[in-house]
N, C-alpha and C positions, 0 to 999 in steps of 0.2 A: 494422760500428756494430750496437749492441745494440739490442733491441726496446724499451727503455727511452728510449733517445735518441729511437728513430723515434717513440713515442707523443708525446714532448714537443714535437718540431717539429711534428706533428700540431695538438697543443693550442694552440701558440703561433701558427699558421697558422689556426686557427678565432678565437682571440680579437682576430687582426688584422684578420681578414672583419669580426667583430663591431663593433668600432671603427671601421672606415671606416665600417660602414653608420649607426653612429649619428650619427657626424659629419657625412655626408651630410645627414642628418634636421636636424640641429640647424644646418647651413649655410642651410638655409631660415627656420627659426625665428628667426635674428639677424635675418632683415630685419622681423620682425613689426611690425604695428602695432597700437595697439589700435584694435577697432572703433569705429564712431562712437558716441555716445550716442544712446539713444532717447528722443525729445520726444515727450511726450505729444499735443501740440497744433502741428506743425511749422509755422513761419510765413516761412520763407527761399522764397525764390522757385526753382520747379523748373526745374534748367537746361534748355535745350533743344540737342539735339544733332541735327545729319542724318545720317544714315544710308544707307549703298549697301546694297540688298537681298542681291546676291549677291556683294558682294567681302569677302573674307576680313579679318579685324582687323588692325591693325598688330601687330607680333609684340611691341613694347615695353608698348603698351596691353595685350595680352591676359596679359603676364605678370606686371604690376604688380597686386598684390592685396594686401589687408590678411589679415594672418594672425592666428588665433585668439589670444585670452587665453591664460593658463595655468589650467589647470585648477583650480588652487586659489582665482585670482581671482574666479571664478564659484559660488557656492554652489548645491548642487543644489535647494536650494529657496527661491531669490531672489525669484521671484513670491509665494511663499506667507507671507514674513515677516510677522509680525503686525503691525497696523500700530494705534496707540492709538486707541480711539474718540471722536471730538469729542463735547465735551458740549455740550448744547444752550444757547442764552443763556437767561436768566429769562424774557424776553418770548415764546419759542418757537423753533422750529427755522429756522433760515435756510436758504437755497438752497446755500450755501457748505459748509456743515456735511454736510448729505445728500451732496452733489457728492464731498465726502471720503469718505462711507462708500461708495457706490457705486465709486469707482475702487479703494479696498480689499477690496472683497469681491467685486467682479466675476469669476465664472468663465470669463467669454469673456476677458478681459483676461491671466488667469493660463494659459488654453490658447494664445494665441499667445506671449506670453513664455516659455512651455516649449519652442513650437515654436523660437523664434529662438536657444534654448539647445542644442537638438537639432542645428541646424544649425551652431553653432559647435563642437560636438563632430564632427561631420562633415567640417567643413571640416578639422580637425586628423587626420583619419582617412585622408581620400583623398588626402594629400601625403606619408604615409609611404611609404619604400622598401621592397621585399619584404625577408623576413628571410633571412639566409644558410641555406646547408644543409651539414649535416656528417654524416658516416655511414664506415663500414667497408667495405673492399674486400678482396677477395681473391679470388686466380686462379692456376690451376695447383697447386692444393692435391692432395696426395698423388702429385704426379707423381713417379717413380723414390723413392717413399718419403718425399719431403720435404715439408715444411709450404708448402712452395710461394712465392708472393707475397702479404703481408698488411700492410695498412698503414691509412690514412684518407684520407677528401677532404674538402674545402670547397668550397663552390658559393656563387655569387652572380650574381643577374639584376640587371643596370645598366638603368634606365628612360631613355631616349634621349628626346631633343628637348623637353625640358621638360614632359613629359605630368603630372608629379605637381605642377607649380605651375600649369599649366593646369587640372587637377582642382579644384584649391583655389581658383583665380579663379572656376570654375563656381558653387562652394558660396558664394564671397563674394557674388556677384550675387544667390544665393537670399538669402542673409541681409539683405542690402538691401530685396530685395521684401519678407521678412518683417517689419522694421523699419517699413516703411511700412504693412504690414497692421497691426501692432500701433497705430502712430499713429493710422490709422483709426478701431480698435476703441476708443482712449481717447476719441476723439471721439463715436462713436456711444453708448457709455455717457454721456457728458457731455450729449449731446443728449436721449436718453431721459430722465436723470434730470430735466431743465430742463421739457421738455415733461410728466412726469408732476408736478413742483413746482406748475407753472402750473393745471394742471387741478387739483389737489388746492386751489389757492390759490381759484380761480374757485367750485369747488364749496363752500369757507367762505363765500365772499361771497354765493352762492345761496341758503346757509341763512340767513344773515344775513337779506338781502331777505324771503325767506319769513316768518320770524319777524316782521319788520316788518309785513309785511302781514296776519299773522293777527292781530296787535295793530289794528292798522287796522279790519280788518274786523269783528272781535270789538266793538270800540267802536261802529262801525255797525249791528252786527245790534242792540248793547242800547239804542242810541238808536231803532232803528226799534220795538223791542219798546213803548219808552216812548210813541212816537207813536201806533202801532197800540192800546194800554191808553186813551190818550187819545183815540181814535178820530178822528184825525187824518189817517191814512194808511190805506188798504184791506190785506186779508190779502194780497194780491198783492205790495204793497210790503214786508212784512214778508219773506215768503218767498223774495224776488229777493235781500235781502241776506242772509239765512242761506244763500242758496246760495253768493254769493260769499265766504261765511266759511268753507264747507266746501271750496269749491274752493282757497282758501289754505290749509286744514290739508291738503288732499293735495299741493298743492306743495311744502308744508315736509317733509312725509313723504318725495316723490319726492328732494327736495333733500337729504335726510339719507341717503338710500339711495345716492344719489349720489356724496357725501361719504366714505360707507364704502369704496365700490367705490375712487374715486380714491386712497385711503389704502392699499388692498390692493394696486392696480397699482404704488404708489410702494415700498411693501415689497419686491416682486420684484426691482425697480430696484435698491435698494438692497444687495439680498442677504444679508440677515441675517434675524432672526427678524421675525415680522409687527408694523410698528408701530402702536401706538394713536391713534385720533384725536385730534390735537393742535393748538393755534394754531400757525400758518406765521406767519412774519416776512416783510412784504412788501405792496407795494402794487398789485392787479393791474389798477386803472385809470391806474396812470402809465403813459402810452404807450411804446412802446419808440421809438429813435431811428429816422427816416426812412431808407431805404434807395435807394440808385440802383442802377439796372440796368446800366448799363455798370461801374461800381466792383465791385458784386458778382461780374460776369462775369468781370472779370479777377483778383480775387481768387482765385475759383474754379478757373481755370485754373493758376493760379500756385501756388496752396498747397493743391490738393487731395491727399490722400494716394492715392484712386484713380489720379489720374493719374500719379504718382510711381511707385507699383508697376508700371501697366502699362510706363514706362519702363525701370525695372528690369528687366523681361523682356524690351526689346531687349536689352539690354546681356548679360544672361545667355543670349537665343539667340546673340549675337555670340561669347560666350566658347565657346558649345558648338561652333559652326561651327571656331573656331581649334582647339579639340582634335581634332575629327574629321577635319581636314586633315593633323594629324600621327599618326594612329592606326595608318596603314602603315608609319610608319619603324619597323624592326625594333628589339627590345630586344636587348640583348648578354646571351648566358648563357655564363657564365665557369666554370672547374673545377680546382682543383690538387689533385692527390692525390701523397702519397708512401707508398711500400712498401718493405718489406723482403723481400730473394729469400734465401730459406733456402739454396737450392742453393748460391748463388756468392757470400754474405754480402755483397750490393752492397744498396746503398739506392737504388730507383729512383724518381723524380719524373716525374709527367707533366700536362700540361695541355691542355684542352678549352675551346675557344672556338668558340660558334655561334651563328647568327641565322637567323630564318625570311626565307625569299625573297619578296617580295611579287611574286608573277609573276601570279596571278590576283584575288586579292583584295587590293586596294587601297583597301578602305573607300570605294568609288564611292556605295554607295547612302546609306551616312552620311551623306556630304557632301553628297549633295543633301537628303537629309531634315532636316540643319540649315541650310542655304539656306532653305528653304521655311519653317523656323520662324521664322528672321528676318523674314521677308517677314509672315508672320502675326501676329507680335508688333507690326511696324510698323503694320499696318492696324489692330490692336487699340487702339493709342492714339489712333488718329483715332476710332475707334469710342466709345471711353469719354468722350473728350471732346464728340462730338454728344450722347449719351445723357445726359451731366451738363448740358450746355446746355437739353436738353429738359425735363430734370427741375424745372431753376431755373426755366426758363419756366413751367412750372405752378404751383411755388410761390410764384412772383413775381406770377402774376396772383390768386392767393388772398390773399398779403398784402396788395397794392394795394386789392384790395376792401374787405378786412378794415379798413383803416387808414383808408380814407375812410369807411367805415359808422362805425367806433368813433369817428373825429374827429367826423362831423358828430352823432352821439349824445352826445357830451360837451359840444361847445361850444354846440348849438343845440337838439335835440330834448328832451333829457334836463331842462336847466333849466326848459324851456317846461312839460313836462307836469308836472314837480313844483310850477312855480308854479299852474298851473291846478289840480291836485288840492287845494293848499293854499286856494287860494281857494274852490274850491266846497265844501270841508268846512267853512270857516269859514261860509259862505253857509247851508250846511244845517243848522248848530248855532244859527244865527240865526233860521232858518225863512224865509230869503230864496230858496233853492234847493230845488228839490224831490229826491224820494229818486231818480227814474230819470236826473236829472243826475250825483247823487253814485254812484251805481252804473257811469255810464257813465267819469266821472273815475275811478273806483277801476279799473276794466278798462284803460283807458288806460295809467296810470301802471304798472299791474301790468305790462304786455304791454311796454311802452318799456323799463321796467328789464332785464326776460330779453331782451329783443332787444339792448341794449347788451351784456349779460353775454357772449350768444352770439358778436356781433362781437370782444369782446375775447379770448374764446377763440378765436377763428379766428385774430385777429392774432397773439396771442404763440406759437401752435402753428407758424405760417408763418414769422414772425421766427426762432425758435430753430432752424428747420428750416434757414435760409438761413444762419444765422449758425454751425451746424454743419455746412458745407460738403456740406449735403445727406445726411448721413451719420447713420443712426439703426437700430433695430431690432438691437440689439445682441444680445439673447437668439436672435434668428434667422438670424444670420449665424455658418454653421459654419465655421472657419477652413479653409481648404485650404493 
């Protein structure tokens, strides 16, 4: 057999090895499932599963996994695709428009979405079989002046016990957890935006109230000046009305500063350029719906992405335990060689098959570690649930107190204060009420309105917090 024939055989063997490797890799991809869609605000009930801490997972469950999409299906800049900027309504900006802008521009959402794509790529990679090896081999070269035995070899390592599928199962659990973190980040951005929106809306209302108080106190100061000129009231009365006027002007300036600060914070949440102060569409005095403790507790436990992510960590730990339990199963190393013997003009074939013997290292420590991780993940779910219950209790107390206060002010205190002020103002204009009564009525009316706005602010902040499943501070949360 000639050297040309030998090299042809070697090339055919190499091609056969590569084809078998690719076929093996594709056999896994045939079972591919498209990863579940990422929902910004999941409302599905979280499935509860009972886990045994130290038991290895069922083999069928451990090997069932979602396979990654084709790389062509996931654009590299999927999270950075430009979103058309919504146009504000002629009356002003709405909360819906600002929310769309915030979700489109949020760097935190883009970070977590990029992590999901990175894990999808990692899932593809960890399930690929090792490449075959090829090379040239020669022996007895120069023996009796001959070329000796020369040829080529092809080798392949065969991964056993479904290790590659189990690798992908672990990363699939990581993807599920990352998708829950992405859903949580959507919630955080929405909650931050809604808090900022209601803060700006309240600041806008506070400016309107301060402007009205400035007009009222200015009219009172003008009237007091006329009465003082007519020698009907002493200088002390004029000075007191002027002090009330100046206090109203200070209140207006501070309210305007608060409005500017609210829009700066709102701009950081929206994520674009700094927004100018402009009218917002909405009625902050429209009280939100009443919340029930038991309903909100059940909703939090069934819909919270934080609990879902913690439960995904349990599944990840269980799959890691399944992978650790087969780590000691030896892989098979095979090698086939073909050589031409120049001395005898014969073709020599060789086969080598080897496995490592798991005598001392059977991954005992890795299995124990994986069992402990399962136990830790189970305990973490309970910790997350209790922590959420504690946070909900604090937020619900704030909501309950603010709801009672705002409702009482809206239905009873504020109408009485307004009617009292109107009557005193009319009596003062007709000379039936003294200036001291007018000043007291002005001060009471002002303080009542400010207290009502404070109660509204606390009510809306706590309501949005509870409605957003206690998820906020999107810019402070570093995705892990």
